[in-house]
N, CA, C and O atoms as a printed pandas DataFrame, in Angstrom:
     atom_number atom_name residue_name chain_id  residue_number  x_coord  y_coord  z_coord
0              1         N          MET        A               1    9.106   -7.668   15.775
1              2        CA          MET        A               1    9.080   -9.104   15.675
2              3         C          MET        A               1   10.462   -9.630   16.070
3              4         O          MET        A               1   11.468   -9.170   15.532
4              5         N          PRO        A               2   10.526  -10.567   16.981
5              6        CA          PRO        A               2   11.820  -11.113   17.396
6              7         C          PRO        A               2   12.554  -11.766   16.223
7              8         O          PRO        A               2   11.944  -12.311   15.304
8              9         N          SER        A               3   13.868  -11.691   16.291
9             10        CA          SER        A               3   14.655  -12.214   15.176
10            11         C          SER        A               3   15.229  -13.599   15.463
11            12         O          SER        A               3   16.082  -14.077   14.715
12            13         N          SER        A               4   14.781  -14.241   16.520
13            14        CA          SER        A               4   15.269  -15.565   16.861
14            15         C          SER        A               4   14.936  -16.545   15.741
15            16         O          SER        A               4   13.843  -16.502   15.175
16            17         N          LYS        A               5   15.863  -17.411   15.430
17            18        CA          LYS        A               5   15.715  -18.331   14.295
18            19         C          LYS        A               5   14.506  -19.260   14.440
19            20         O          LYS        A               5   13.796  -19.486   13.461
20            21         N          ASN        A               6   14.260  -19.790   15.610
21            22        CA          ASN        A               6   13.174  -20.747   15.821
22            23         C          ASN        A               6   11.935  -20.129   16.467
23            24         O          ASN        A               6   11.091  -20.848   17.003
24            25         N          TYR        A               7   11.822  -18.811   16.419
25            26        CA          TYR        A               7   10.698  -18.116   17.044
26            27         C          TYR        A               7    9.402  -18.438   16.311
27            28         O          TYR        A               7    9.349  -18.418   15.081
28            29         N          LYS        A               8    8.365  -18.732   17.077
29            30        CA          LYS        A               8    7.035  -18.972   16.513
30            31         C          LYS        A               8    6.072  -18.000   17.167
31            32         O          LYS        A               8    6.032  -17.884   18.392
32            33         N          ARG        A               9    5.288  -17.296   16.342
33            34        CA          ARG        A               9    4.344  -16.311   16.870
34            35         C          ARG        A               9    3.165  -17.002   17.537
35            36         O          ARG        A               9    2.699  -18.044   17.074
36            37         N          ASN        A              10    2.695  -16.422   18.612
37            38        CA          ASN        A              10    1.524  -16.910   19.325
38            39         C          ASN        A              10    0.342  -16.032   18.907
39            40         O          ASN        A              10    0.061  -15.013   19.539
40            41         N          TYR        A              11   -0.342  -16.433   17.845
41            42        CA          TYR        A              11   -1.408  -15.622   17.286
42            43         C          TYR        A              11   -2.593  -15.478   18.240
43            44         O          TYR        A              11   -3.232  -14.426   18.267
44            45         N          LYS        A              12   -2.895  -16.506   19.017
45            46        CA          LYS        A              12   -4.005  -16.416   19.969
46            47         C          LYS        A              12   -3.727  -15.341   21.009
47            48         O          LYS        A              12   -4.612  -14.558   21.353
48            49         N          ARG        A              13   -2.497  -15.305   21.507
49            50        CA          ARG        A              13   -2.136  -14.300   22.511
50            51         C          ARG        A              13   -2.175  -12.898   21.896
51            52         O          ARG        A              13   -2.662  -11.958   22.523
52            53         N          GLU        A              14   -1.667  -12.761   20.681
53            54        CA          GLU        A              14   -1.675  -11.468   20.009
54            55         C          GLU        A              14   -3.105  -10.955   19.828
55            56         O          GLU        A              14   -3.377   -9.772   20.035
56            57         N          ALA        A              15   -4.010  -11.846   19.443
57            58        CA          ALA        A              15   -5.404  -11.445   19.253
58            59         C          ALA        A              15   -6.048  -11.059   20.576
59            60         O          ALA        A              15   -6.876  -10.148   20.619
60            61         N          ALA        A              16   -5.682  -11.736   21.649
61            62        CA          ALA        A              16   -6.280  -11.468   22.958
62            63         C          ALA        A              16   -5.867  -10.106   23.507
63            64         O          ALA        A              16   -6.643   -9.463   24.213
64            65         N          ILE        A              17   -4.649   -9.658   23.189
65            66        CA          ILE        A              17   -4.182   -8.388   23.759
66            67         C          ILE        A              17   -4.273   -7.226   22.766
67            68         O          ILE        A              17   -3.837   -6.117   23.074
68            69         N          GLU        A              18   -4.833   -7.468   21.587
69            70        CA          GLU        A              18   -4.939   -6.404   20.592
70            71         C          GLU        A              18   -5.943   -5.345   21.045
71            72         O          GLU        A              18   -7.043   -5.668   21.492
72            73         N          THR        A              19   -5.553   -4.086   20.923
73            74        CA          THR        A              19   -6.411   -2.988   21.351
74            75         C          THR        A              19   -7.480   -2.705   20.293
75            76         O          THR        A              19   -7.297   -3.038   19.122
76            77         N          PRO        A              20   -8.582   -2.100   20.699
77            78        CA          PRO        A              20   -9.624   -1.750   19.729
78            79         C          PRO        A              20   -9.104   -0.812   18.636
79            80         O          PRO        A              20   -9.544   -0.897   17.489
80            81         N          GLU        A              21   -8.178    0.073   18.979
81            82        CA          GLU        A              21   -7.626    0.991   17.984
82            83         C          GLU        A              21   -6.864    0.222   16.903
83            84         O          GLU        A              21   -7.019    0.501   15.714
84            85         N          ARG        A              22   -6.043   -0.745   17.316
85            86        CA          ARG        A              22   -5.298   -1.545   16.343
86            87         C          ARG        A              22   -6.231   -2.400   15.500
87            88         O          ARG        A              22   -5.994   -2.586   14.307
88            89         N          LYS        A              23   -7.301   -2.926   16.118
89            90        CA          LYS        A              23   -8.273   -3.715   15.353
90            91         C          LYS        A              23   -8.912   -2.857   14.273
91            92         O          LYS        A              23   -9.108   -3.308   13.144
92            93         N          GLY        A              24   -9.236   -1.614   14.627
93            94        CA          GLY        A              24   -9.848   -0.703   13.667
94            95         C          GLY        A              24   -8.924   -0.380   12.507
95            96         O          GLY        A              24   -9.353   -0.365   11.354
96            97         N          LEU        A              25   -7.647   -0.120   12.809
97            98        CA          LEU        A              25   -6.685    0.173   11.750
98            99         C          LEU        A              25   -6.468   -1.041   10.853
99           100         O          LEU        A              25   -6.342   -0.899    9.637
100          101         N          ARG        A              26   -6.425   -2.233   11.445
101          102        CA          ARG        A              26   -6.261   -3.453   10.653
102          103         C          ARG        A              26   -7.463   -3.644    9.724
103          104         O          ARG        A              26   -7.304   -4.031    8.567
104          105         N          ALA        A              27   -8.665   -3.371   10.238
105          106        CA          ALA        A              27   -9.872   -3.481    9.416
106          107         C          ALA        A              27   -9.821   -2.489    8.258
107          108         O          ALA        A              27  -10.234   -2.815    7.145
108          109         N          GLU        A              28   -9.314   -1.275    8.511
109          110        CA          GLU        A              28   -9.199   -0.275    7.456
110          111         C          GLU        A              28   -8.183   -0.700    6.396
111          112         O          GLU        A              28   -8.409   -0.486    5.205
112          113         N          ARG        A              29   -7.070   -1.298    6.815
113          114        CA          ARG        A              29   -6.071   -1.772    5.854
114          115         C          ARG        A              29   -6.648   -2.900    4.995
115          116         O          ARG        A              29   -6.415   -2.940    3.787
116          117         N          ASN        A              30   -7.394   -3.809    5.610
117          118        CA          ASN        A              30   -8.029   -4.897    4.855
118          119         C          ASN        A              30   -9.046   -4.349    3.855
119          120         O          ASN        A              30   -9.155   -4.837    2.731
120          121         N          LYS        A              31   -9.785   -3.331    4.283
121          122        CA          LYS        A              31  -10.779   -2.693    3.419
122          123         C          LYS        A              31  -10.098   -2.034    2.210
123          124         O          LYS        A              31  -10.600   -2.121    1.089
124          125         N          ALA        A              32   -8.967   -1.382    2.441
125          126        CA          ALA        A              32   -8.215   -0.742    1.365
126          127         C          ALA        A              32   -7.707   -1.787    0.379
127          128         O          ALA        A              32   -7.751   -1.573   -0.833
128          129         N          HIS        A              33   -7.228   -2.909    0.888
129          130        CA          HIS        A              33   -6.726   -3.976    0.018
130          131         C          HIS        A              33   -7.845   -4.503   -0.878
131          132         O          HIS        A              33   -7.647   -4.695   -2.078
132          133         N          ARG        A              34   -9.006   -4.734   -0.297
133          134        CA          ARG        A              34  -10.142   -5.229   -1.096
134          135         C          ARG        A              34  -10.536   -4.231   -2.182
135          136         O          ARG        A              34  -10.822   -4.626   -3.312
136          137         N          ALA        A              35  -10.554   -2.929   -1.841
137          138        CA          ALA        A              35  -10.928   -1.901   -2.814
138          139         C          ALA        A              35   -9.903   -1.823   -3.947
139          140         O          ALA        A              35  -10.271   -1.687   -5.114
140          141         N          PHE        A              36   -8.621   -1.910   -3.602
141          142        CA          PHE        A              36   -7.557   -1.854   -4.615
142          143         C          PHE        A              36   -7.655   -3.040   -5.563
143          144         O          PHE        A              36   -7.550   -2.879   -6.778
144          145         N          VAL        A              37   -7.856   -4.225   -5.011
145          146        CA          VAL        A              37   -7.972   -5.433   -5.836
146          147         C          VAL        A              37   -9.213   -5.371   -6.722
147          148         O          VAL        A              37   -9.182   -5.806   -7.874
148          149         N          LYS        A              38  -10.288   -4.839   -6.191
149          150        CA          LYS        A              38  -11.521   -4.729   -6.979
150          151         C          LYS        A              38  -11.315   -3.791   -8.177
151          152         O          LYS        A              38  -11.842   -4.035   -9.262
152          153         N          MET        A              39  -10.545   -2.722   -7.968
153          154        CA          MET        A              39  -10.340   -1.733   -9.016
154          155         C          MET        A              39   -9.276   -2.171  -10.029
155          156         O          MET        A              39   -9.466   -1.989  -11.231
156          157         N          PHE        A              40   -8.157   -2.746   -9.560
157          158        CA          PHE        A              40   -7.018   -3.023  -10.427
158          159         C          PHE        A              40   -6.729   -4.500  -10.648
159          160         O          PHE        A              40   -5.841   -4.839  -11.431
160          161         N          GLY        A              41   -7.442   -5.365   -9.991
161          162        CA          GLY        A              41   -7.198   -6.794  -10.150
162          163         C          GLY        A              41   -6.235   -7.326   -9.100
163          164         O          GLY        A              41   -5.722   -6.575   -8.271
164          165         N          VAL        A              42   -5.999   -8.621   -9.148
165          166        CA          VAL        A              42   -5.175   -9.297   -8.150
166          167         C          VAL        A              42   -3.732   -8.816   -8.253
167          168         O          VAL        A              42   -3.198   -8.648   -9.349
168          169         N          LEU        A              43   -3.112   -8.598   -7.102
169          170        CA          LEU        A              43   -1.716   -8.169   -7.060
170          171         C          LEU        A              43   -0.791   -9.327   -7.405
171          172         O          LEU        A              43   -1.081  -10.472   -7.058
172          173         N          PRO        A              44    0.318   -9.047   -8.081
173          174        CA          PRO        A              44    1.304  -10.105   -8.332
174          175         C          PRO        A              44    1.900  -10.589   -7.010
175          176         O          PRO        A              44    1.876   -9.873   -6.009
176          177         N          SER        A              45    2.422  -11.778   -7.018
177          178        CA          SER        A              45    3.037  -12.332   -5.815
178          179         C          SER        A              45    4.195  -11.440   -5.379
179          180         O          SER        A              45    4.988  -10.988   -6.205
180          181         N          GLY        A              46    4.284  -11.194   -4.075
181          182        CA          GLY        A              46    5.376  -10.390   -3.538
182          183         C          GLY        A              46    5.069   -8.908   -3.457
183          184         O          GLY        A              46    5.961   -8.110   -3.169
184          185         N          TYR        A              47    3.810   -8.520   -3.708
185          186        CA          TYR        A              47    3.429   -7.110   -3.635
186          187         C          TYR        A              47    2.341   -6.902   -2.583
187          188         O          TYR        A              47    1.540   -7.795   -2.309
188          189         N          ASP        A              48    2.332   -5.699   -1.999
189          190        CA          ASP        A              48    1.327   -5.288   -1.026
190          191         C          ASP        A              48    0.652   -4.016   -1.510
191          192         O          ASP        A              48    1.152   -3.332   -2.403
192          193         N          VAL        A              49   -0.494   -3.710   -0.906
193          194        CA          VAL        A              49   -1.120   -2.410   -1.100
194          195         C          VAL        A              49   -0.568   -1.509   -0.007
195          196         O          VAL        A              49   -0.643   -1.839    1.176
196          197         N          ASP        A              50   -0.011   -0.365   -0.407
197          198        CA          ASP        A              50    0.622    0.563    0.524
198          199         C          ASP        A              50   -0.175    1.855    0.562
199          200         O          ASP        A              50   -0.692    2.303   -0.461
200          201         N          HIS        A              51   -0.274    2.454    1.743
201          202        CA          HIS        A              51   -0.854    3.783    1.892
202          203         C          HIS        A              51    0.275    4.796    1.758
203          204         O          HIS        A              51    1.262    4.723    2.490
204          205         N          LYS        A              52    0.141    5.741    0.830
205          206        CA          LYS        A              52    1.173    6.774    0.675
206          207         C          LYS        A              52    1.298    7.563    1.977
207          208         O          LYS        A              52    2.402    7.796    2.468
208          209         N          GLN        A              53    0.155    7.971    2.530
209          210        CA          GLN        A              53    0.135    8.600    3.853
210          211         C          GLN        A              53   -0.530    7.606    4.792
211          212         O          GLN        A              53   -1.667    7.194    4.563
212          213         N          GLU        A              54    0.169    7.226    5.836
213          214        CA          GLU        A              54   -0.307    6.179    6.742
214          215         C          GLU        A              54   -1.661    6.524    7.362
215          216         O          GLU        A              54   -1.971    7.692    7.596
216          217         N          LEU        A              55   -2.456    5.496    7.621
217          218        CA          LEU        A              55   -3.747    5.706    8.261
218          219         C          LEU        A              55   -3.568    6.349    9.628
219          220         O          LEU        A              55   -4.344    7.223   10.014
220          221         N          GLY        A              56   -2.552    5.919   10.356
221          222        CA          GLY        A              56   -2.294    6.458   11.695
222          223         C          GLY        A              56   -1.850    7.900   11.687
223          224         O          GLY        A              56   -1.862    8.559   12.727
224          225         N          LYS        A              57   -1.455    8.408   10.518
225          226        CA          LYS        A              57   -1.011    9.794   10.406
226          227         C          LYS        A              57   -1.975   10.624    9.570
227          228         O          LYS        A              57   -1.587   11.627    8.971
228          229         N          GLY        A              58   -3.234   10.196    9.534
229          230        CA          GLY        A              58   -4.259   10.980    8.863
230          231         C          GLY        A              58   -4.556   10.582    7.435
231          232         O          GLY        A              58   -5.327   11.266    6.764
232          233         N          GLY        A              59   -3.974    9.503    6.946
233          234        CA          GLY        A              59   -4.237    9.042    5.586
234          235         C          GLY        A              59   -5.630    8.447    5.453
235          236         O          GLY        A              59   -6.336    8.252    6.442
236          237         N          SER        A              60   -6.012    8.163    4.220
237          238        CA          SER        A              60   -7.347    7.615    3.971
238          239         C          SER        A              60   -7.239    6.379    3.084
239          240         O          SER        A              60   -6.152    5.991    2.657
240          241         N          ASN        A              61   -8.382    5.777    2.820
241          242        CA          ASN        A              61   -8.448    4.610    1.941
242          243         C          ASN        A              61   -8.837    4.983    0.520
243          244         O          ASN        A              61   -9.213    4.112   -0.264
244          245         N          ARG        A              62   -8.752    6.262    0.174
245          246        CA          ARG        A              62   -9.049    6.674   -1.197
246          247         C          ARG        A              62   -8.028    6.050   -2.132
247          248         O          ARG        A              62   -6.872    5.855   -1.754
248          249         N          LEU        A              63   -8.445    5.741   -3.335
249          250        CA          LEU        A              63   -7.541    5.121   -4.307
250          251         C          LEU        A              63   -6.342    6.013   -4.609
251          252         O          LEU        A              63   -5.273    5.510   -4.953
252          253         N          SER        A              64   -6.504    7.330   -4.485
253          254        CA          SER        A              64   -5.386    8.239   -4.732
254          255         C          SER        A              64   -4.305    8.110   -3.661
255          256         O          SER        A              64   -3.168    8.527   -3.878
256          257         N          ASN        A              65   -4.647    7.539   -2.515
257          258        CA          ASN        A              65   -3.682    7.364   -1.419
258          259         C          ASN        A              65   -3.102    5.945   -1.397
259          260         O          ASN        A              65   -2.276    5.637   -0.538
260          261         N          LEU        A              66   -3.517    5.085   -2.318
261          262        CA          LEU        A              66   -3.046    3.702   -2.340
262          263         C          LEU        A              66   -2.107    3.473   -3.518
263          264         O          LEU        A              66   -2.245    4.092   -4.572
264          265         N          ARG        A              67   -1.155    2.574   -3.317
265          266        CA          ARG        A              67   -0.249    2.203   -4.392
266          267         C          ARG        A              67    0.222    0.778   -4.189
267          268         O          ARG        A              67    0.159    0.234   -3.086
268          269         N          LYS        A              68    0.698    0.183   -5.279
269          270        CA          LYS        A              68    1.273   -1.158   -5.230
270          271         C          LYS        A              68    2.743   -0.997   -4.887
271          272         O          LYS        A              68    3.439   -0.177   -5.485
272          273         N          GLN        A              69    3.227   -1.794   -3.905
273          274        CA          GLN        A              69    4.622   -1.711   -3.509
274          275         C          GLN        A              69    5.135   -3.101   -3.156
275          276         O          GLN        A              69    4.381   -3.943   -2.669
276          277         N          LYS        A              70    6.422   -3.337   -3.403
277          278        CA          LYS        A              70    7.001   -4.627   -3.058
278          279         C          LYS        A              70    6.839   -4.868   -1.563
279          280         O          LYS        A              70    7.017   -3.954   -0.759
280          281         N          ALA        A              71    6.502   -6.093   -1.196
281          282        CA          ALA        A              71    6.284   -6.433    0.208
282          283         C          ALA        A              71    7.543   -6.196    1.031
283          284         O          ALA        A              71    7.457   -5.747    2.174
284          285         N          SER        A              72    8.702   -6.489    0.471
285          286        CA          SER        A              72    9.951   -6.307    1.214
286          287         C          SER        A              72   10.189   -4.844    1.552
287          288         O          SER        A              72   10.776   -4.547    2.592
288          289         N          GLU        A              73    9.749   -3.922    0.702
289          290        CA          GLU        A              73    9.896   -2.494    0.977
290          291         C          GLU        A              73    8.807   -2.001    1.915
291          292         O          GLU        A              73    9.061   -1.175    2.792
292          293         N          ASN        A              74    7.597   -2.507    1.732
293          294        CA          ASN        A              74    6.466   -2.043    2.518
294          295         C          ASN        A              74    6.542   -2.503    3.972
295          296         O          ASN        A              74    6.046   -1.809    4.860
296          297         N          ARG        A              75    7.141   -3.636    4.229
297          298        CA          ARG        A              75    7.150   -4.206    5.575
298          299         C          ARG        A              75    8.442   -3.947    6.335
299          300         O          ARG        A              75    8.572   -4.385    7.478
300          301         N          SER        A              76    9.390   -3.257    5.744
301          302        CA          SER        A              76   10.660   -3.043    6.428
302          303         C          SER        A              76   10.706   -1.656    7.065
303          304         O          SER        A              76    9.887   -0.789    6.761
304          305         N          TYR        A              77   11.667   -1.469    7.944
305          306        CA          TYR        A              77   11.869   -0.196    8.613
306          307         C          TYR        A              77   12.951    0.582    7.874
307          308         O          TYR        A              77   13.788   -0.015    7.197
308          309         N          PRO        A              78   12.943    1.915    7.995
309          310        CA          PRO        A              78   14.021    2.694    7.373
310          311         C          PRO        A              78   15.373    2.272    7.934
311          312         O          PRO        A              78   15.513    2.054    9.137
312          313         N          ARG        A              79   16.350    2.159    7.071
313          314        CA          ARG        A              79   17.676    1.704    7.485
314          315         C          ARG        A              79   18.745    2.697    7.057
315          316         O          ARG        A              79   18.566    3.450    6.100
316          317         N          ASN        A              80   19.875    2.685    7.790
317          318        CA          ASN        A              80   21.003    3.529    7.408
318          319         C          ASN        A              80   21.890    2.775    6.427
319          320         O          ASN        A              80   21.540    1.674    6.003
320          321         N          LYS        A              81   23.041    3.355    6.055
321          322        CA          LYS        A              81   23.910    2.747    5.051
322          323         C          LYS        A              81   24.478    1.417    5.500
323          324         O          LYS        A              81   24.807    0.580    4.659
324          325         N          LYS        A              82   24.603    1.197    6.804
325          326        CA          LYS        A              82   25.158   -0.057    7.329
326          327         C          LYS        A              82   24.083   -1.137    7.488
327          328         O          LYS        A              82   24.393   -2.260    7.887
328          329         N          GLY        A              83   22.840   -0.815    7.183
329          330        CA          GLY        A              83   21.761   -1.777    7.275
330          331         C          GLY        A              83   21.063   -1.801    8.626
331          332         O          GLY        A              83   20.162   -2.610    8.850
332          333         N          ARG        A              84   21.471   -0.928    9.516
333          334        CA          ARG        A              84   20.816   -0.858   10.834
334          335         C          ARG        A              84   19.599    0.046   10.769
335          336         O          ARG        A              84   19.510    0.944    9.932
336          337         N          MET        A              85   18.663   -0.212   11.673
337          338        CA          MET        A              85   17.454    0.609   11.710
338          339         C          MET        A              85   17.792    2.025   12.153
339          340         O          MET        A              85   18.634    2.227   13.028
340          341         N          LYS        A              86   17.130    3.002   11.542
341          342        CA          LYS        A              86   17.336    4.415   11.914
342          343         C          LYS        A              86   16.641    4.722   13.207
343          344         O          LYS        A              86   16.698    5.855   13.684
């Protein structure tokens, strides 16, 4: 995602160029979120449902593979001590 201060995402363009594989993974993530909420209730504000093992790396939507994690941790990239991406 660009870091420009006034950047606005073009969601229509993103949807038009999305591959079937990415659509499938997004559908699986949405399905996992619904299952987690159904089992444990609504997540507090600022939290996401995280896959311990990513779907793209062979993970599943089983409840044993899901956990509650802060959105800031779940959506960020690994960083080094200086705050730069690894």
